[in-house]
C-alpha positions, 0 to 999 in steps of 0.5 A, a space after each residue: 073567761 066567762 060563759 061559753 068561753 070558759 066551757 070551751 077550755 079543753 085542758 087546764 095546765 097546772 104549774 106549781 112554781 117555787 123559785 125557778 126564775 132561771 127556767 120559767 121562761 122556757 117552760 111558759 113559752 112551751 105551754 103557751 105555744 101549744 098547738 091546742 089553743 083552748 087551754 088555760 095555764 094556772 100558775 101557782 106561785 108557792 111563796 117564791 122569793 126570787 123573780 118568779 112571781 113578777 115573771 108570772 104576772 108579766 105573762 098573765 098581763 099579755 095572755 088572758 089564758 094565764 092565771 096566777 095564784 100567789 099563795 103562802 108556801 105550802 109545798 108542792 102537793 098543796 100548790 098542785 091541789 090548789 091549781 086543780 081546785 081552780 081548774 075549769 078544763 075537761 082535762 088536767 095537765 101538770 107541768 113543772 117549771 124547770 121542764 118544758 113540753 113539745 108544742 104538740 103534746 096537749 093536742 095529741 094527749 087530748 085527742 087520744 083521751 077523747 077518742 078512747 074515753 080515758 081516765 088518764 093517758 101517759 106518754 114516755 118522756 125525754 130526760 135532758 141536762 145542759 143548755 143550748 147545743 150542749 143539751 144531752 137527751 135520753 128517752 125514758 120508757 115508762 115500762 119495758 113491756 111493749 104490749 102495754 103501749 097503745 092499747 086501753 088498759 084497765 089497771 085492776 085487771 092488768 096489774 103489770 102496769 103498776 110496774 111502770 115508772 110514771 112521770 105524772 107531768 107526762 100525762 093528761 088526767 080527766 078532771 071529772 075522774 079525779 074529782 069523783 074519786 077525790 084524787 089529790 096530792 099529799 100536802 106534806 111540806 116541801 116538794 118531795 115524792 108527792 107525785 108517788 101518791 097521786 100516781 098510785 091513786 090514779 092507777 088504783 081508781 082508773 078503768 081506762 088508761 093508755 100509754 104512748 111511746 111518743 115523747 113530749 115531756 122534757 124532764 130536766 135532770 140537772 136542776 140543783 134545787 130539785 127535790 129529786 136531788 136532795 138526798 136529805 129528805 129520807 123521811 119524806 118518802 116514808 111519809 108518802 108511802 104511809 099516806 098511800 097506805 092510809 088511803 088503801 086502808 080507808 077504802 079497803 073494799 075497793 083498794 085492798 087488793 092493791 096491797 101487792 102493787 103497793 108493796 112492790 112500788 114501795 120496795 122499788 122506791 125505797 131501794 132507789 132512794 137508798 141508791 141515790 143518797 149520799 153515803 153518810 145517810 145510807 145506813 140511817 135510812 136503811 134502819 128506818 125502812 127496816 123498821 117500816 118493813 117489819 111493821 108492815 110484816 107484823 100487820 100482815 100488809 107486807 106482800 113479799 111474794 109480789 116482789 122480784 127475786 132481787 127485790 125480795 132478797 134485798 128487802 129481806 136482808 135490810 129487814 134482818 141485817 141492815 148493817 150487813 146490807 150497808 157494809 156490803 154495798 159500801 165495799 162494792 162501791 169502794 172497789 168500783 171507784 178504785 178500779 175506775 178512778 184512772 179510767 176516762 170511760 168504761 162499760 158494764 157487761 150484764 144488766 141482771 141483779 149484779 150488773 144493776 147493783 154495780 150501777 146503783 152503788 157507784 159514786 156519782 163521778 164513776 156513773 159519769 164515766 160509764 157509757 152503757 150496759 153491754 149484753 150478748 143478746 140485746 133483743 131479749 133484754 131491757 132497753 135501759 136501766 135508770 136511763 143508761 142504755 143497754 146495747 149489744 156488746 158488739 156495738 162497743 169499741 173493744 178498747 172500752 174497759 169492761 166491768 164483768 157484772 155477773 155473778 158466781 160461775 158465770 164470771 169465768 165464763 163471761 171473762 173467757 168469752 170477752 177475751 176470746 172476742 178481743 177485749 183487752 181490759 176486763 175488770 172482775 170484782 172481788 166483791 162479787 162473792 158478797 152477792 152470791 146468796 143475795 
């Protein structure tokens, strides 16, 4: 493209590709079939060793909007940065090659960005697994605060937005905004967690952000080669948050006030990572992050008062007694597994601290049997937790076994209420007592 044709590019789609031949066709077709036609697709082949390079070259031969950069493997962050350096559109979209996007995504996000003069617009996304008619979809909300949707937000003044779980590819970013603030991905090896640093920088520097409840981005959950499924990369997440902290330190005058948001996101990410790890890796990871948090505290950079009560109690226990934290969770996980191993399905009553902990420590095979969280009042509760729906208990069949996921004195109260309402198989956990004070 040259001259006026190049200047007419509205969106540059950056696609970092590494050995994803199985999914690449569906992803590329979804981008090329967008209703917004004035786009370019910059595919960065990050040293793939499968047929991905040839597939990309084939698309470039048949559609002039496609450009392919073949580079030596440098990791996800380097590949995306390389694509962004070659971008010519007014806005940048990042699409990962094992996912796909609905055909109206880019047009809708572009139109909203232009109408409101946004630095970033981000939409809810759809998690999916499986293929063809057997695909299972689950909507994922960025944040459980309806007031933050469909309105222009200045993150400096409304810090609540930092509590959101953003997926960068579900958004659109103003290229001039990114370049003005030198926002790029961390170029650490591999494909692990670099989106965390990029997303934090965007929120910290942005003045005009909008969140949409619509869903366009379809985010695959069952790619066995995805870095999110690689529990061995425990050092990478620690390195990513060190990358973010260094950015804050280098621009302390402008970004220093975001240390509370940094602390909260770091704690949440570490706890999520811990819960995702294979059991044999958990204790070593706890020891690493215990030292990390203690070092932050010693430097005066650990903002404990910004954490939720649950986060604060967990982090403080990890800092002081990592082994006790690990043993407590191991005992709970083993008890849950023993209780449900002969069940085909079950639900958990309660989505407070203990209900969430039950889900977090479950073994993978037990999570597959869990059909949802149950609560008495769904109107005044979160809609989901980590993709698992929260529903009014009356909507579940009473032949579902139910694990009581509340603490202390409430256990007897909830158990009595369930029995009174006709629930027959009620499971109380002895490990409950381990969590009374934490």
